[in-house]
C-alpha positions as CSV (number, residue, x, y, z in Angstrom):
1,M,-126.3,1.2,144.6
2,I,-125.3,-1.5,142.1
3,S,-125.6,-0.3,138.5
4,C,-124.5,-1.3,135.1
5,S,-121.9,0.4,132.9
6,E,-124.5,2.4,131.0
7,S,-127.1,4.5,132.8
8,P,-129.8,4.9,133.6
9,I,-130.6,1.5,135.0
10,W,-134.2,2.6,135.1
11,G,-135.9,2.9,131.8
12,G,-139.0,4.9,130.8
13,G,-141.8,4.8,133.2
14,G,-139.6,3.5,136.1
15,R,-139.0,0.2,134.5
16,L,-136.0,-1.8,135.4
17,Q,-133.6,-2.4,132.5
18,E,-130.7,-4.7,132.0
19,R,-128.0,-2.6,130.2
20,G,-124.9,-3.7,128.4
21,N,-122.7,-6.7,128.8
22,N,-120.9,-5.3,131.8
23,C,-123.8,-5.6,134.2
24,S,-123.1,-7.6,137.4
25,T,-124.5,-11.1,137.6
26,W,-126.5,-10.0,140.6
27,W,-128.1,-7.2,138.6
28,R,-128.9,-9.5,135.7
29,S,-130.6,-11.9,138.1
30,I,-132.8,-9.0,139.5
31,C,-133.8,-8.1,136.0
32,R,-134.6,-11.7,135.2
33,I,-136.8,-12.0,138.3
34,C,-138.7,-8.9,137.1
35,E,-139.2,-10.6,133.7
36,E,-140.2,-13.9,135.5
37,L,-137.2,-15.7,134.1
38,G,-135.4,-16.4,137.4
39,E,-135.1,-20.0,138.6
40,G,-137.9,-21.1,141.0
41,V,-139.3,-17.6,141.4
42,G,-142.4,-18.0,139.5
43,R,-144.4,-14.8,139.6
44,W,-142.8,-13.5,142.9
45,F,-142.1,-10.0,141.6
46,D,-145.6,-9.4,140.2
47,D,-147.3,-11.1,143.2
48,N,-145.5,-8.7,145.6
49,I,-145.5,-5.4,143.7
50,R,-148.6,-3.3,142.8
51,R,-148.8,-0.5,140.3
52,V,-151.1,2.4,141.0
53,V,-152.4,4.4,138.0
54,G,-152.4,8.2,138.3
55,D,-152.3,9.8,134.9
56,G,-151.7,6.5,133.1
57,R,-148.7,7.7,131.1
58,N,-146.1,5.3,132.7
59,T,-148.3,2.2,133.0
60,L,-148.4,-0.2,130.1
61,F,-152.0,-1.2,129.4
62,W,-151.3,-4.8,128.3
63,Y,-148.1,-5.6,130.2
64,D,-148.3,-4.1,133.6
65,T,-150.3,-5.5,136.5
66,W,-152.5,-2.5,137.2
67,L,-156.0,-3.8,137.1
68,G,-156.6,-7.1,139.0
69,K,-153.9,-9.7,139.8
70,I,-152.5,-10.4,136.3
71,P,-151.6,-8.3,133.3
72,L,-154.4,-7.8,130.8
73,R,-152.3,-9.6,128.1
74,L,-152.7,-12.8,130.1
75,K,-156.3,-12.2,131.1
76,F,-157.3,-11.4,127.5
77,P,-154.7,-13.2,125.3
78,R,-156.7,-13.0,122.1
79,L,-157.3,-9.3,122.4
80,F,-153.6,-8.8,123.1
81,D,-152.8,-10.8,119.9
82,Q,-155.2,-8.6,117.9
83,A,-154.0,-5.3,119.4
84,A,-152.3,-3.0,116.9
85,N,-150.2,-1.3,119.6
86,K,-149.1,-3.8,122.3
87,K,-146.9,-1.3,124.1
88,C,-149.5,1.5,124.6
89,S,-149.8,3.1,128.0
90,V,-153.1,3.3,129.9
91,E,-153.3,7.0,129.0
92,E,-152.8,6.2,125.3
93,M,-155.5,3.6,125.4
94,W,-158.0,6.0,126.9
95,R,-157.1,8.8,124.4
96,L,-156.9,6.6,121.2
97,G,-159.3,3.8,122.1
98,W,-159.2,0.3,120.9
99,V,-157.1,-0.2,117.7
100,W,-157.1,-3.7,116.2
101,R,-154.9,-5.3,113.5
102,C,-158.0,-6.7,111.8
103,R,-161.8,-6.9,112.3
104,L,-162.7,-8.8,115.5
105,L,-164.9,-11.9,115.6
106,A,-168.2,-11.8,117.6
107,W,-166.7,-13.7,120.6
108,E,-163.7,-11.3,120.6
109,E,-166.1,-8.4,120.7
110,E,-167.5,-10.0,123.9
111,C,-164.0,-10.0,125.4
112,V,-163.7,-6.3,124.6
113,R,-166.9,-5.7,126.5
114,E,-165.6,-7.7,129.4
115,C,-162.3,-5.8,129.5
116,S,-164.2,-2.5,129.1
117,V,-166.3,-3.3,132.2
118,L,-163.1,-3.9,134.2
119,C,-161.7,-0.6,133.0
120,H,-165.0,1.3,133.5
121,N,-164.3,2.6,137.1
122,V,-160.7,3.7,136.4
123,V,-160.3,7.4,136.5
124,L,-157.1,9.0,135.2
125,Q,-155.8,11.8,137.4
126,D,-154.1,14.6,135.5
127,K,-150.7,15.6,137.0
128,V,-150.6,12.6,139.3
129,L,-147.8,10.2,138.4
130,D,-148.2,6.4,138.2
131,T,-146.5,4.6,141.1
């Protein structure tokens, strides 16, 4: 296994992390592909990897592709801009609910309803890890 000088190479929630300046060029390229920064790769990583929510603790609500084909931050950019906690997990969002930086406008409230409808059928499963 190729790894960087610092470990672990996997961060919280099984996320790939580029660590330190001593990482191999190959490893940095893999990390950049995951971040959609690789040359000519577009959305290859996201298009070929699927996240399955169990308890929701290791899936980022806004950033991970867990509901549909694109992350919710791209599907609902205005809601993402207004979100008070952009790095919350799916489980935190269920537990704490929507928390906004300021009062939403009427059309933004409609976006919240649309997003809520998408999330309506998601059932978190206690003691089942996200994969």
